N, C-alpha and C positions, 0 to 999 in steps of 0.2 A: 603203580598214585590212581590217588582216587581223582574223580571228574574234577570233584569240590577243590580240591589243594592243586591241580593243575589249573585252573583257573586260578585260583590266588596266587599262585609265583605268578600267572603271564599279566596279573594287572601288572600299568606302573604301581611300582612304591616308589614311597615319600617320606624321606624322613628331614620333616619342617624344619626350617631354620627357625631356632631360638635364641631369643637376641637377649645376650648381658654385656658385665659392665667393661670387655675387655675387645664386646663386638658381634658376633652374630657364628655361630655353631652350623659350618655347612651342611649340609645337608645330600642324597645320594639319589638318583635316578632309575630304574633300572626297563627301558623298553626295547621296542621291536625284535626281531627275528634272533639278532647274534646276543644275547645276555653277557657282552662282551662288558666285564666293570673295570675303569681304571685300576691302577692297582699302582695311589695314593693313598695318603695321611687323609680322612676327611674329620675325622673328631678334634682336629689339631687345636681350637679355638673353644672344644668344652672342659669345665672347670667341675673340679671336684670335690665331696667334703667327705672327712672322714668324719664316720657317726662312732664307731665301735676302735678302740688300741689291747692288745692280745695284755694280757703280765704275767702271759705263765710259760709253760714250754712250747706255744704256738699252734693255732688255729690252719683250717685246710676248705672243709666245706661247709656252704653256704645253704638255706631254705625258707624261706617265705611265705608267712597267711592272705588270706584277702584281706583284714584289717591295715595293711601298712611296716607287721613286723616284717627285722626278720630273725632267725634260728641260730648260733651258731654251735657246735661242741667244743671247748675248748681242753688245750690235750696241758692235763695235772704237771708231767715229768716221772719219773720213778714210779711208784705204789700208791701213786694218789689219786683220788678219784675228781674223771673231767666233767668238770662246771657245765651244762647242758645254759644258755645263753637267748635272753627276747631285747634284739634291739628294737625301738620304732624309729623306723630310718627319716621320719623330718625329723626329729629331733631327739636322734642317737640316748633317751631314756631307754636303759639297762638293766636286766631282770633277769634274774638268777631261777632256772622256771626246772630246774630239777641237777639229777649227776649222774655219770657211767661210774659205777664202782669201775675203782681201780682194781690192778692197772691195766690204762689201757692208754691207747695213743688216735682221737681217733680224725677222720681221714674225708668220711660221706655223711651226710643226712639226707630227710627225706618224709617228709606226712604220707600217709599214705590217703587211702578213703574216708579212715575209720578215728579220722580225725588224731592219730598217734606220732607223735615225731621216730621217726627208724635211724641209728644211726650204729654206726663199721667201728670199728678197731677196739672191739671188746675183748679180756684176753690174752692181754699182754705176756708174751714176745709174737704167738702166735697169732694176733690178730685174728682170729679166725671164727670171730661171732661177730651178730650183729643184735645191741640191745632195742628195747623200743620202751616207749612212758610216753603217761598224758603228761603234757606241760604245767605243771603248776606251782609249787613253791617249790624254793631250793635245797628241801627234806624228802622233792621227791628220787623217788630213786628207779635207777631204768633196772630190768624185766631180762632174761634173755627169749630173743626172739626165735635165730635161727641157727645153725652151727657150720662148719665144716667147709667155712671161706679161708682160706692161707693167708694173709696180705687184705679183710675185704676193706673195699676206699670205694668207687662213683657205685649208688644204689639208687633205683627210680622202678616205678609200678609200671607193670602192662595196663589194656582197658577189665583185664577180669582178675584184678586184685591180685597177682603173684610180683614179689618180690624179686628183681633185676641186681643184679652183685658182679663188677671186677675185681680180679685177683690182686691190682695194684703193685705191688713193691716186689710180691713173691714169682712176676717177672713173664709167669708163661702164657700170659695172655687167655686165665680161662675166665672167663660167663658163665655165671652159674645162674641160678633160676630153685625160689623159692613160692612155697603155695601158699595161698591167704592165712594158711592154721601154722606157721611156721618152721620151726624142725629142719635137719639136717637138709644141703643144698644136693641141689642136681644138677653135675657140667652140665652147658645144654653146646657150646659149641670155644675156640677158642679163634685168637687172633694168630696169626703168626711170632714165635720172639725173635727180637733181636738178636738178644745174652740170648745165645747156646752154645753149645758141647758139639754138634753136632753138622761144624762149617753146613751150614749152610746161609746166607744171606751174611750180616754183621755182625758181630760177638761182641763180646766183654772187652776179650782185648787187640779189636779193631777198629773199639767207638775212640770217634773227636780225643786226644792227647789232653791230661790235665792244660795244657800252659792259656788254650784259650778260656776256660771256661776260669782259670783262676783260685777252684776252688776245687768240692766236692766230683767224682768219680761221671762220668760219664752217663744220662739219663739212659737208662734200657728200659721203662716200665714199655707196655703195648696194650696193656687193657687199661684203662684209668675211669676220665664222666664219658660216660651212662645216659642217654636218651631218648625219650621217644615221638619218632614227630605223629601228624595230626589222626594218620590214616596208617599209626600201627608197628612202623619200622626203626626200627633198635639205630641207633646212631652211636658210637663204641668212638674213642680220641684215642690216636695210638704218639703217644706222649715220644716215644722214641722214631719214630721212622717223621713228623709231623705231620699225620694223616690222619680220616677221616675216616670210618667205615660204617655202609649201612646194609641192614641185615634183613630180612626180610619173614615173615610167621604166615604160617598157614592160618586154616581155621582152625587149627585144633592149639595154635598155640606154639608148634615146633615151629624148628628152623626151615622152608625153606630155600632161604639164598645155598651154592652150592659147597660143598667142602669139598674136601681127600682131594684136593687135586695133587697135592707133593706127597708122596709116599712116605718121605725122611721127615714129617711132622704126625701127630693122632690124626687120626680117620675122620676126627669132625671138625679138623683148621678150616678158616676161611680161605677162600679163593681169592689169586688179585681181584678178579672181576670184582669183590666187594666192596672193593675201594669208594669210595665218593671222590675224594678228592685228596691231591697229598700234596705240600708249598712249603717250599723254606718260612714261606708266612707264616707258617701254623707250628714252627719248629718249636719245642716244646709245649704240644697244644695238649692241654690237664683240663676241667670242669667246662661243657658247655651246658648251655637254652637252646631257646626253642621262643620265637616270638609267635605272634599270632600269622601270617605272614610264611611262618613254613620255616626261613633263611633261618642260618646257624651260624647262634653267637658262641664266641672260642675263647680264653684268655690263652696266649700263649705266653709263656711265663719264664723260656729263655730269652725271651723280646722285649719286654715291659710293655705288653702290646694286644688288642682286641681286635676281633677279628670276626666278619662276617662271608659265611660260605652262604650262597644261594640254589634257585633248585636245577641252576648249567654250572654248576660248582666253576661261577664264576664267583676271583674274591679279593676284598675288599678291603684295609686294614682303617678298621675305624680311627680306634683309639695308636699311636706311642708312646711312650713318658719322651720329653725330649732331651734333647744332649746338653749337659751340664758345658757351661763357654768357657770351665777353668780347668775340669777335667778329663773333657771329652767323653765322662760314661754317660748311660742314664739310669743311674740309680737314685737320682735323686726325689721321687715317684710323681708325678703319683701314685706308680702304681709300682709295686714293691713285690715282683714274683708275684704276680694273679695265678688263679688257680683256682674259683671259683664263679660264674656271674649268677645271677638270680634276679628275673624282671619282680617287678612288684608292679602290675600295671603299665604306664606308661614311665616306668622308674630303672636304672638301671645300676647296677653292686655288683660289688668283684669283695671276693677276699681277696688279702696280698698274703705269706706264709713267706715273704722274708726269706726266700732261701738264699743262702749265702753264695752266689753261681752267678757265670757266663754277665747278660748286665746287672744284670742286680748286684756285682761286685764291686769293694765290698758293702756288707748289706748296712755299713753304717753310716749310710749315704740317705737313710730316709726318714720320717720322722721315726722308726721302732727298730730293732736290730732284735730275727730271730721270734718275734711274740706276733707277728702279724697284725695283725689289721681288718679294717670293712671301710668300703667307700664305696658312696652315690655320686652315678652322675646326676649335676646343675641343673640339668640340660635334661625338659620330655619330650620323647624319640614318639610320633608320628604313629608308629606300628607297636599293640605290646607285645607283651607274654604272654603263651600264652594263662588260661586260667586258672590258677594254682587253688588247691584244698579250700574249699569250704571250713568257717574255725566258729 
């Protein structure tokens, strides 16, 4: 960890309260040497505004620019194209700025330094391509940028302009790298899979039963959200374990973290010392975003919650849906299976995919049913997100 980042972490970080009609948004601060943070819901007084509601087959990933706009690729369903929308976070004004040719099922998207928008989930059902477009008009068609990434999910760019992608529903935990010019992807490392046939760890047959989920099979994705820290490390969201992994790169951009500790897995599989934090508070961790202090904000989709992880592995539950007094469930919103957080300066926004499972079952309890939505926090945080691409 760089000296600059370490100093930022040791400084007292405060999310200052913002006055709302319902009271004050409680902030939190960390000081001293222990790094201990009470595990309490600190955002209970927060309020959210829905700025986009999907009308097609669902949404998951989210990106933003430095002009206060959000971008999402909506799943068209079947062989239909997948529209890409630009949404003004301030007022919800929505414009179609292109599409991914069908069949497609986008899960993640991110801007590159070239101002183009990169979208996963092309070439269904394999979903092994990443497409790219320059946002324009509704007739702007995305073209193929990268190939060979089965079930491509989360994406992020390193400082050299390489695109890194996780394999999501492929469930093998593979993380790929694609050069700035695109083309075939290269496997760089693996997160140890939870669903496997080799008898190591939890397997498909021993994951929690359907009973507590009242919906689809339990999650076994181990490489989902991905982000880079300001000093160049990779953070991977492990949905099945409720964990975050942190991976260091050397000066050439290759993996410097230990791999190959368990011979039952592929030689490039991460070792357990690469786990940054694992906690029930991160159950179903999906998309992640970093603020300018290096804190990791994570959508815990199984729990209808947003969780913050600090540099000492302290975990703070910033916000979780309230319990409905009549049903005892947390499926009424504002979060409806949160999947992808994004900072627009000091504004925190997130997608909700509205999956029909766990704390969001039944998914008919909120604003949308299966189509997904985007919500933004009404109160501004004092710690902004990392700088977004300039467009």
